C-alpha positions as CSV (number, residue, x, y, z in Angstrom):
1,M,66.3,66.4,93.9
2,Q,68.6,65.0,91.2
3,A,68.1,68.5,88.9
4,A,68.7,70.4,91.8
5,F,71.9,68.6,92.6
6,S,73.2,69.1,88.8
7,I,72.5,72.7,89.0
8,W,74.6,72.8,91.6
9,R,77.6,71.2,89.9
10,V,77.0,73.4,86.9
11,V,77.7,76.4,89.8
12,G,80.4,74.6,91.3
13,W,82.3,73.5,88.3
14,K,81.8,77.1,86.5
15,F,82.9,79.2,90.0
16,M,84.2,77.0,92.3
17,D,86.7,74.5,90.5
18,Q,84.8,71.2,91.4
19,A,84.0,68.4,88.9
20,A,82.9,69.3,85.6
21,F,79.1,69.0,84.3
22,L,78.2,65.5,83.0
23,S,80.7,63.6,84.7
24,G,78.5,62.7,87.7
25,Q,75.8,59.7,87.7
26,H,72.7,61.5,86.8
27,D,73.7,64.6,84.9
28,S,73.0,63.1,81.7
29,T,69.3,61.7,82.6
30,V,69.1,65.5,83.8
31,L,70.2,66.9,80.5
32,L,68.2,64.6,78.7
33,T,65.0,65.4,80.5
34,G,65.2,69.2,80.3
35,T,65.9,69.1,76.3
36,G,62.9,66.7,75.9
37,L,60.6,69.0,77.9
38,L,62.5,72.3,76.6
39,A,60.9,70.7,73.0
40,L,57.5,69.7,74.2
41,Y,57.2,73.6,75.5
42,L,58.3,74.7,71.9
43,M,56.2,72.7,70.0
44,W,53.0,73.5,72.5
45,R,53.9,77.3,72.4
46,T,53.8,77.3,68.3
47,R,51.1,75.0,67.5
48,G,48.9,75.9,65.1
49,S,51.5,77.9,62.7
50,A,53.3,76.0,59.7
51,N,56.6,78.4,59.8
52,D,56.7,78.3,63.5
53,N,56.7,74.5,63.1
54,L,58.9,74.2,60.5
55,V,61.6,76.4,63.3
56,V,60.8,73.7,66.2
57,T,60.9,71.3,63.9
58,A,64.5,72.4,62.9
59,I,65.6,72.7,66.5
60,A,64.4,69.4,67.7
61,V,66.2,67.7,64.7
62,G,69.6,69.5,65.9
63,L,68.7,68.5,69.7
64,T,68.1,64.6,68.5
65,F,71.4,65.0,66.9
66,G,73.6,66.7,69.5
67,M,72.7,64.4,72.3
68,T,72.5,61.4,69.9
69,G,76.2,62.4,69.5
70,F,76.8,63.3,73.2
71,L,75.6,59.8,74.4
72,A,77.7,58.0,71.5
73,R,80.7,59.5,73.0
74,D,80.4,59.2,76.4
75,S,79.8,55.5,75.6
76,W,82.4,54.9,74.0
77,R,84.5,56.4,76.7
78,N,83.1,54.2,79.1
79,V,83.9,50.6,76.6
80,N,86.7,51.2,74.7
81,Q,89.3,49.6,76.4
82,A,87.0,46.9,76.8
83,R,87.8,42.9,75.2
84,V,84.8,41.3,75.5
85,L,81.7,42.7,76.8
86,S,78.6,40.2,77.8
87,R,75.3,41.1,79.3
88,K,73.8,38.6,81.6
89,F,70.7,38.6,84.0
90,Y,72.3,40.4,87.0
91,G,74.2,42.8,84.6
92,D,76.9,43.8,82.0
93,L,80.6,41.8,82.3
94,E,83.8,43.7,80.6
95,T,87.0,41.9,79.8
96,Y,89.7,44.6,79.5
97,D,93.5,44.3,79.1
98,K,95.9,46.0,82.1
99,D,99.2,47.0,81.4
100,A,101.8,46.6,84.0
101,D,105.6,47.6,83.9
102,G,106.2,45.0,86.7
103,P,108.3,41.7,86.0
104,M,104.7,40.0,85.9
105,G,103.8,41.8,82.6
106,P,99.7,42.8,81.7
107,S,97.1,41.3,82.8
108,R,93.3,40.3,81.9
109,V,90.8,41.8,84.1
110,L,86.9,40.3,84.3
111,Q,84.7,43.3,86.1
112,H,81.5,44.0,86.6
113,R,80.7,47.4,87.3
114,T,83.2,48.4,89.7
115,I,84.0,44.9,91.3
116,G,86.6,42.5,89.8
117,H,85.9,39.2,90.0
118,G,89.2,38.0,88.2
119,E,93.0,38.7,86.7
120,Q,94.8,36.6,84.8
121,F,98.6,37.1,83.6
122,V,98.7,37.7,79.9
123,W,102.0,36.1,79.2
124,P,102.7,32.5,78.9
125,Q,105.6,32.3,81.5
126,T,103.4,34.0,84.3
127,Q,99.8,32.5,83.4
128,R,100.0,29.6,86.3
129,F,100.9,32.3,89.0
130,A,98.1,33.0,91.5
131,T,97.0,36.5,91.6
132,T,94.7,36.9,94.6
């Protein structure tokens, strides 16, 4: 089901001006699974031949480096603004600074995925004001 949805997202992005592929929740999982299955198929198809195994190995190494680069870029995009990242039993917590143009100034936010757990103003003169 996820593969069909990801294929639909590729078609929608290409021809119907929808959200780009790899911006959804399961798109990278489908891409990694497809890449692994392709590598396994190529290794099975060329078994027993030394020259073909060299080609398949080169393809597998190239795919591995490509996917590693993609995952590193995707991970950096998700956490590049965080001041503190911590992992607890129930999940990960992220603390980041949020700029504000208002009179209260910037604030520091504690968040667990999409749930905000608190916010505090950063400037010394506004730290004691309530944010909730």
